[in-house]
N, C-alpha and C positions, 0 to 999 in steps of 0.2 A: 437485550433479549433478541432472539431471531423472530423475523416476521413469518408467521405460519403460511402466508400467501405472498411470497416474495415477488418483487418486480424483476429482480436479478439475483443470481447467486451472491451471497454475502450481505443481503439486505438486513440491516440491523434496525432495531427500535431502541430508543432510550427514553426513560421517563424519570422525572424527579420523584423523590419520596413524598414531597408536599403534594397533596391532592388539590389540584385546581384545573380549570378548563382553559384558562387564558394566560398566556405568557406575561401579560401586564399585571396579573395577580401574584406572580411568583416572587417570593422574598428574595432580596439581593444576594444573600449567601447561597440560596438554592440555585439561583440563576448562574452564579459564578461556578458552582459545582457542576451544573449541567453543561456549561461551555467547556469546562475541563474534561468532562466525560466525552463530549463530542470530539474534542481534539484527540483523546486517547483512542477512541473507536476508529476514527479516520486513519490514524497512524497504524493501528493494528491491521486494518483492511489493506492499506497501501503496502505494508511490509510483507503481508502474507499472500495477497491475491493479485497484486500488481495491476490494478485497473488503470485505464488511461485517464479517468476522471471520476469524480464522486458527486452525487447529488445529495444535498441535505435539505430537509424541509419539514414543516409542521402544518397540519390541517387544523385550523382553529374553528371548531364548530361543525355540526352535522352537515350544514349546507356547503361547507368547504371540503367535504369528503372525509371528515374524521370518522373512523370506524368505532373509536372509543371517545365520543365527544365530551365526556365529563372528566377526562384525565389528559392533561397535556403530555404529548410525546413527540419525539422527532424521528424521522426516517433518515437513515444513512444508506444510500444505494450506490454500490460500485458500478461504474459504467466502462464499457469497452467500445472501441471503434465498431460501428455497424452492429451493435448488440440488439437492435430492434428488428422485428420481423413481422410478417403479416398474420401469424397465428392468432394473435389477439383480435384482430379485425375480422378475420374470416370465420373463426370458430370459437371465439371467446376463450381461448386457451393460451396459457403462457408456457414457454419452453424454458426450463431451468436445467442447467447442465450438471447439477450435483444435488444430493439430498441435503436436508437440513442438518443431519448428523455429520456429513462431510464438511459442510460450512462451519459448524460449531467446532469441529476438531481443528480446522485450519486457523480460524480466528482466535480460538482459545490458546493454541500453541503460541501464536504471535503475542497475545496478551501476557501469557506466562513468561515469555522470553523478553519482556520489557520492550516489545515492539521493535526489537532489532530485526534488521532485514533478513528474511528467510527466503533463500533462493528457490525458485520453482523447480 
């Protein structure tokens, strides 16, 4: 799924179907499926958006920053050289260069094409 409040364009969230708050409670099969989905999402982002790097992370618990603390989910955030700016610090505003609909179209096309490289 797309993050409604993305850190960068292309910010995806993935969550297992098994409802749990902690990765340690995830059943082995669900954990393997989650890793496979992480790989597929990273491949789709890399082939469609061509980031220089990718951050992957999970916030386990409210005090770790989890916006949905009762359901485990991972963030996949594409990163580009010098993609940070001072808007967040100065005015609590993020600058995203495309809409969620545009991001969905780009990543979905890569997903549908089997993550084959899509030239920009």
